[in-house]
C-alpha positions in Angstrom: -32.8 35.2 16.0 -32.1 31.9 14.4 -34.6 29.1 14.3 -33.7 25.4 14.2 -35.4 23.2 11.7 -37.6 20.5 13.1 -35.7 18.0 11.0 -32.7 18.0 8.8 -33.4 18.3 5.1 -33.4 14.9 3.5 -33.3 13.4 0.0 -35.8 10.8 -1.0 -34.5 7.2 -1.7 -34.7 7.6 -5.4 -32.6 10.8 -5.4 -30.1 9.2 -3.1 -29.8 6.1 -5.3 -29.4 8.3 -8.5 -26.6 10.4 -6.8 -24.9 7.2 -5.5 -25.0 5.6 -8.9 -23.6 8.7 -10.6 -20.8 9.0 -8.0 -19.9 5.3 -8.4 -19.8 5.6 -12.2 -17.5 8.7 -11.9 -15.2 6.9 -9.4 -15.0 3.8 -11.6 -14.1 5.9 -14.6 -11.4 7.7 -12.6 -9.9 4.5 -11.3 -9.5 3.3 -14.9 -7.1 6.3 -15.6 -3.4 5.6 -15.4 -1.4 7.2 -12.6 0.4 10.3 -14.0 4.2 9.9 -14.2 4.7 12.9 -11.9 2.7 11.1 -9.2 4.8 8.0 -9.7 8.0 10.0 -9.3 6.8 11.7 -6.1 5.8 8.3 -4.6 9.2 6.8 -5.5 10.9 9.8 -3.8 8.8 9.3 -0.7 9.6 5.6 -0.6 13.4 6.3 -1.0 13.2 9.0 1.7 11.3 6.7 4.1 13.7 3.9 3.5 16.7 6.1 4.2 15.2 7.3 7.5 14.5 3.8 8.7 18.2 2.8 8.3 
C-alpha cells in the first residue's frame, strides 16, 4: 500500500538560491565556449538541405 505525502518535499530558499547561482555560473561558462566545428558543419548541412527543399 502506497501512502501519499502530505506535501511535496521542498528546498529552503537558501538552498534554492545556491543551486540557482551554481547552475547560472555553469551555464555562463558553457556559453563562453566556442561552437565545435563539427556542430557548425552539421548546422550548415541542415541549412543547405532546408534551402533546397523550399525551392
